[in-house]
N, C-alpha and C positions, 0 to 999 in steps of 0.2 A: 121443662126440657132438661134442666140440670139434674133434677132428681131422677128422671128417666134414664139418662146416660150413666149416672152414678150407680144405680141399681144394676144396670147391664154390666158395667165394668166390674163391680164386686162379684157378680155371678161368673163372669169370664175368668177372673183371677182364680176362683175355686176350680174351674175347669182345667186351667193350666196346672194347678197343684195336683189335681187328680191324674192328669197325663204324666207328670213327672213321677208320681208315686208308682203308677202301673209300669211305666217304662223301666224305672230303677228296679222294681221287684222282679220283673221278667229277667233282667240281667243277673240279679243276685241269685235267683233260684234256678237259673239255667243249668242243664246237666253238664255242659262242657266246662272244663277248668282251664281258663285262659293262661294261667301261670304255668301249668304243665305244658301246654302247647308252646308257650314262649320259650321255655327252657329246652324242650325237645330232648336230644340225646345228651345234653349236659345236665340232665335232672339229677339233683341230689336233695336229700331231705333238708339239709342246712341251707342250700341255695333257694329251695322252694319257700321255706319259712322266711328267709331274709327278703326275697322279692315280694312275697305276699304282704309283709309288713311295710315295705316301701310304697306299695300301692294303697295301703290302708284297708286291705281286704280282710285283715284279721280282727277288725273292729265289729261290734254288734251291729245288727241290721239298721236300727234306728239311728245310731250314731253315723253310720256310713251315709244314710239318706240325708241326715242333717248337713253333713259335710258337702254332699252333692248339691243341695239347695243353696247353701252358703256360697259355693263356687259359682253358681249360675248368675248371681247378682254382680259378679266381677268378670263375667264372660270366661270363667275358668271351668271347663267341662272335664277336667281331670287329665290324666296321662293315658296315652294310647298304649295298648298291649302289644300290638304287632309292630309298632314303630319304636319299641324299646324306650319308653319313657318320654317320648316327644309329646308336648302339650297338644290336646285335641284341637284347640282353637288355632294353633299354628298350622295344623294340617288342613283345616277347612277354610281359613280366612282368604286364601287366594282363589278358591273355587266359588265362593259365595257370590262375589260381584259378577262372575261370568254367568252363573245359573240365573241370577236375578235379572240380568240384562236380557238374556234369551227369553225368559218368561214374560217380562214386561213388554218387550217389543212384539212378541207373539200375541199377547192379550190386546195390545193397542190395535194390531192388525185385525184381530177378530171383531173387536167392537166397532171400529171405524168403517169396516166393510160389511160385516154381517148384519148389524142392526139396521142401517139404512136400506140394505137390500131387502131385509125381511119386511120392513114397513112399506117399501115401494111395491113389493110383491103382494102384500095384503090389499093395497089400494087398487091393484090390478087383478083381484081375485077372480077365478074362473075364466081367465083369458089365457092365451097361449104364453104370455109372459110368465104368469103364475105357474103354469104347468112346466115350462122349461126350467125356470129357476129352481123349483122344488125337486125336479128330477136330477138336476146337476148337483145340488147341495146334498141330496140323499146319497148319491154315489160317493161324494167326497166324505161325508160323515161316516158311511159304512166301511170305508177303507181305513184299516188301522194305520196309525202314523208310522210305525216301524216298517210296514210294507211299502208305504208311499216313499219313505226315506230311502229304502233300498233301491226302488225303481229309479228315483231321481239320481242317486249316485251312479247307477249303471248308465243312465242317459248322459250324465256329465262326462264320465270316462269315455263313452263312445264319441261324444262331441269333441273332447280334447284330442282323441286319436285321429279323427277324420276331418276336423276343421283346422286348416293351417293357421298358426299363430294363436290359437285359443289354448289357454292354460288355466282353466278355472279350477280352483281347489275343491277337493271333495271331502276334506276333513280338516280338523283343527279349528281354532278360533283366533281372531285377531286380538289386538290389545283391548282389554275391557274399556268400554265407554269412549273409544276413539273411532273416528269415522273417516279415515283416509280411504282412498279407493281400494287399496290393498286390504284394509280391514273389512270394508263392505263386501268384498268378494268372499271372504270367509264366512261372514255372518248372514248374508242374504238368504241363501238356500235353507239353512237350518231354521231360520225364523219363519220363512214361508211354509215349510213343511210342518212345523209345529203349530202354526196358526191356521192351517188348512181345515183340520177337523173341527176346531172351535169356531171358525168362521161359519162353517155350514150349520153347526148347532145353533149359534146365535141367530142366524138368518131364519131358520125354521121356527125357533122359539119366538122371535119378534113378530113373525107373520101370524102365528097362532094367537099370541097375546093381543095383537092389534085387531085381528078379526073379531075376537071376543068382545073387545071394547066397542068396536064399530056397530055391533049388533044390539048395544044397550039402548034402552028407551030414551035416555037423555040426549043421545046422539041423534036419534030420529027427531026429537023435539027441536034440537038445534037446526037441523036441516029444514024442518017445517017452518021455522022462523025466518028462514032465508039467509042464514049465516053463510059466509063464504066457505068453500070446501077447505081452503088453506087454514082458516081459523079453526074449523072443526077438527081438522087432523092434528094440528100442533098445539092448539090451546086447550083442547078438551080430551081428545082421544090419546094422544101420545103420552101425556103425563101419567094417565092411569095405566097405560100399557107398560110403563116402565117398572111398575111395582114387582111383577114376577121376574123381570130381568135383573133387578137389583139383587134379588136373592141369589141368583145364579152367578152374577158377576162377583159378589162378595165371597162366595165359596171358591170361585176360580182364583181369586187373589191368594187364598191360602194354599191352593194346590199347584201354584205356578212351578215351583221347583221340583216337586215330586213328579209332576206330569212330564217334565223335561228329561227324566232319567233315560228313557229309551233313545231320545234324540241325541243326548250327550254321548251315550255309549256308541251309537252307530256312526256319528260324525267325529268321534274322538275329541270331543270338546272338553277342555280341562275344568269342568265344573265340579260339583260335589257328588255327582252320580257315581263315578267310577270309585271314588273313595268309599262311599257308603256301601256299594255292592261288594267291594272287596272286604270290607270290615265284617259283613255278614258271614262270608266264607271263612274268615279267620277268627271269628268269635271276639272281635274287638268291640266289646260292649260300650266303652266310653264314647266311641265315634257314633255307634248306632243311637245311643241315648241322646247325644248332642243334636244329631240331625232330626230325630223324632221330636224333641222339645222345640227346636226352631220351627219346624213345620206346624206344630201345634200352636205356637205363638202367632204364626202367620194366619192360620185359620181363625183364631180368636180375634185378631185385628181386623180380618175381613168381615166377621160377623158384627163387630162393633161399628165398622164403617157402614154396614148395611142398615143398622138401626138409625144412624145419623141421616143417611140418605132417605130412608123411609119418611122421617119426620119432615124433611125438606120437600119431598115430592108430594106427600099427602099429610098435612098438619093434623088430620083427624086421627092418625095413628099415634096413640099414646100408650104409656105404660099401664099395665093392669094394676 
């Protein structure tokens, strides 16, 4: 088990290094010159060279990349171009807890509702319950989250206008990781909207996976032996049905923040989405590199977690 995880960890470290190299190279060889954009009308050759030296952009490529890697170990992602020398971590640190909170609650909603519904639907296969649930989840899954978010906002504004005393907020976010009633009012709708599409996806995936396991020969044998349906479902079928779900869940852990960008933008949530999107338009490469690396680390951590969960769910899964 230890050797299995060690090999996976070493491989994932090289993945992170590869992501950092590609991300840094894309910023280094990009056609736009952020220093010229930063100076604007105040551009002079002397000021240009001075500012380029201050950002360390006059160094050779490999030396710049080494400085970038060294800074990562100290959460130093460099200085922002558009914010005139403000540290990138200082720009992102307030938004990260908000984005993570939104993503984790949405994922919890997706798993706690979607997987049980999918399993229940599989047990009721080819009945009106199965047909109704799959029809509803298909509609929810096919509806883009930004479209659903817009419809929900319009509905809230209409309700606030026509229902006396109702003043439900349509934008912003409460205090991160605080859950007073005022905070819940801000957070509830974005979490529900973000979790809706994922809930439908997990429900359909859990149903498909469970049906596939229930058709296996060993399940038929268990039934022929007279085992109780409850024991067959949860002791034998459910554990094997979890294997494909683990893969999807682990990948979802890595894409929590990136998937929330549309929701944060529409609901004006002060996460890292708006900062990242604005950094693309202003060619603020240090901010883009920082968010890309953090998302890559999240994806790698999710894959490592999936390897651990695989070995717990099915001990037969070993390293090659």
